[in-house]
C-alpha positions as CSV (number, residue, x, y, z in Angstrom):
1,X,130.3,114.9,76.7
2,X,129.8,117.8,79.1
3,X,126.2,118.1,80.3
4,X,124.6,121.5,80.8
5,X,124.0,122.7,84.3
6,X,120.2,122.6,83.8
7,X,120.4,118.9,82.9
8,X,122.4,118.2,86.0
9,X,120.0,120.2,88.1
10,X,117.0,118.3,86.8
11,X,118.7,114.9,87.4
12,X,119.6,116.1,90.9
13,X,116.0,116.8,91.6
14,X,115.1,113.3,90.3
15,X,117.8,111.8,92.6
16,X,116.4,113.8,95.5
17,X,113.0,112.3,94.8
18,X,114.5,108.8,94.7
19,X,116.2,109.3,98.0
20,X,113.3,110.8,99.8
21,X,110.6,108.4,98.5
22,X,113.0,105.5,98.9
23,X,113.7,106.5,102.5
24,X,109.9,106.6,103.2
25,X,109.3,103.3,101.4
26,X,112.1,101.6,103.4
27,X,110.7,103.0,106.7
28,X,107.2,102.1,105.8
29,X,108.2,98.6,104.8
30,X,110.1,98.1,108.0
31,X,107.0,99.3,110.0
32,X,104.9,96.8,108.0
33,X,107.3,93.9,108.7
34,X,107.3,94.7,112.4
35,X,103.6,94.8,112.5
36,X,103.3,91.6,110.5
37,X,105.4,89.8,113.2
38,X,102.8,90.9,115.8
39,X,99.7,90.2,113.7
40,X,97.3,90.7,116.5
41,X,98.7,94.2,117.1
42,X,98.1,95.3,113.5
43,X,95.8,98.4,113.6
44,X,92.7,97.1,111.8
45,X,90.6,100.2,111.2
46,X,87.0,99.6,110.4
47,X,85.1,101.3,107.6
48,X,86.9,103.1,104.8
49,X,90.5,102.3,105.8
50,X,91.0,99.3,103.5
51,X,94.4,100.8,102.7
52,X,95.6,99.9,106.2
53,X,94.7,96.2,105.8
54,X,97.9,94.1,106.0
55,X,97.6,92.4,102.6
56,X,96.7,95.7,100.8
57,X,99.6,97.4,102.7
58,X,102.0,94.7,101.6
59,X,101.0,94.9,98.0
60,X,101.4,98.7,98.0
61,X,104.9,98.3,99.6
62,X,106.0,95.9,96.8
63,X,104.6,98.2,94.1
64,X,106.2,101.3,95.8
65,X,109.6,99.6,95.9
66,X,109.2,98.7,92.2
67,X,108.3,102.3,91.4
68,X,111.3,103.7,93.2
69,X,113.6,101.2,91.5
70,X,112.0,102.2,88.1
71,X,112.6,105.9,88.7
72,X,116.2,105.1,89.7
73,X,116.7,103.2,86.4
74,X,115.0,105.9,84.5
75,X,117.5,108.5,85.7
76,X,120.5,106.5,84.8
77,X,119.3,104.9,81.6
78,X,117.4,108.0,80.5
79,X,114.3,106.1,79.5
80,X,111.1,108.1,79.8
81,X,108.8,105.1,80.0
82,X,110.3,104.2,83.4
83,X,109.1,107.5,84.9
84,X,105.4,106.4,84.7
85,X,105.2,103.8,87.6
86,X,106.1,106.3,90.3
87,X,103.8,108.9,88.9
88,X,101.0,106.4,88.8
89,X,101.6,105.2,92.4
90,X,101.7,108.7,93.8
91,X,98.6,109.6,91.9
92,X,96.8,106.5,93.3
93,X,97.9,107.3,96.8
94,X,96.7,110.9,96.5
95,X,93.4,109.7,95.1
96,X,92.9,107.3,98.0
97,X,93.8,110.0,100.6
98,X,91.6,112.6,98.9
99,X,88.6,110.3,98.6
100,X,89.0,109.2,102.2
101,X,89.2,112.8,103.4
102,X,86.1,113.9,101.4
103,X,84.1,111.0,102.8
104,X,85.3,111.6,106.4
105,X,84.4,115.3,106.2
106,X,81.1,114.4,104.7
107,X,80.4,112.1,107.7
108,X,81.5,114.8,110.2
109,X,84.7,113.0,111.1
110,X,87.1,115.8,110.2
111,X,89.5,115.1,113.1
112,X,90.4,111.8,111.4
113,X,91.3,113.3,108.1
114,X,94.8,113.1,106.7
115,X,94.8,116.8,105.8
116,X,93.2,118.5,108.8
117,X,94.2,122.1,108.2
118,X,94.3,124.3,105.1
119,X,98.1,124.8,105.5
120,X,98.6,121.0,105.2
121,X,96.7,121.0,101.9
122,X,98.8,123.9,100.5
123,X,102.1,122.1,101.4
124,X,100.9,118.9,99.8
125,X,99.8,120.6,96.7
126,X,103.2,122.4,96.4
127,X,105.0,119.0,96.9
128,X,102.8,117.3,94.3
129,X,103.4,120.2,91.8
130,X,107.2,119.9,92.4
131,X,107.1,116.1,92.0
132,X,105.0,116.0,88.9
133,X,106.8,119.0,87.3
134,X,110.2,117.3,87.9
135,X,108.8,114.1,86.2
136,X,107.5,116.1,83.3
137,X,110.8,117.9,82.8
138,X,112.7,114.6,83.0
139,X,110.4,113.1,80.4
140,X,111.0,116.1,78.1
141,X,114.7,115.9,78.7
142,X,114.9,112.1,77.9
143,X,112.6,112.6,74.9
144,X,114.8,115.3,73.3
145,X,118.0,113.3,74.0
146,X,116.5,110.2,72.4
147,X,115.3,112.3,69.5
148,X,118.7,113.9,69.0
149,X,120.6,110.6,69.2
150,X,118.3,108.9,66.7
151,X,118.5,111.6,64.0
152,X,121.2,111.0,61.3
153,X,123.4,113.9,60.5
154,X,121.9,116.4,58.0
155,X,118.3,115.3,58.7
156,X,115.8,117.4,60.5
157,X,115.2,116.7,64.2
158,X,111.4,116.4,64.0
159,X,110.3,114.5,60.8
160,X,106.7,113.7,60.2
161,X,107.6,110.6,58.2
162,X,110.8,108.8,58.3
163,X,111.8,107.2,55.0
164,X,114.7,104.7,54.9
């Protein structure tokens, strides 16, 4: 069956997200492993930076690897439920960064913020919109494909009640 160009474009965007996030996860996991070998050199930051604790960082690495693998499987198996882990993880990371930046600005420590300039915030909002919109379109695409494949010939595509 020949897929439309739009479907291929959306899947390409999903694959692009898998490659980019997967690359950053691998680089981050490598950095974490190198820092774990030199435990004394691990940057323990006092205060609100619990995310940089080695145990928390390791748990986040494992969950990120699982989320990227889940997105990869979602693209090839076309299962919309497998799109949720990566969306949840990115949302959690954004929430942690945003809360940390708000608290740092509140405590007059703006030079330690993740998003120091307004331009950085605009770029991150654009990237988040691209990421979540791609996930939304993939979810709609997989939902319509599942709905079309499960409908017997001659039946309507969107029944309220299915009687067998």
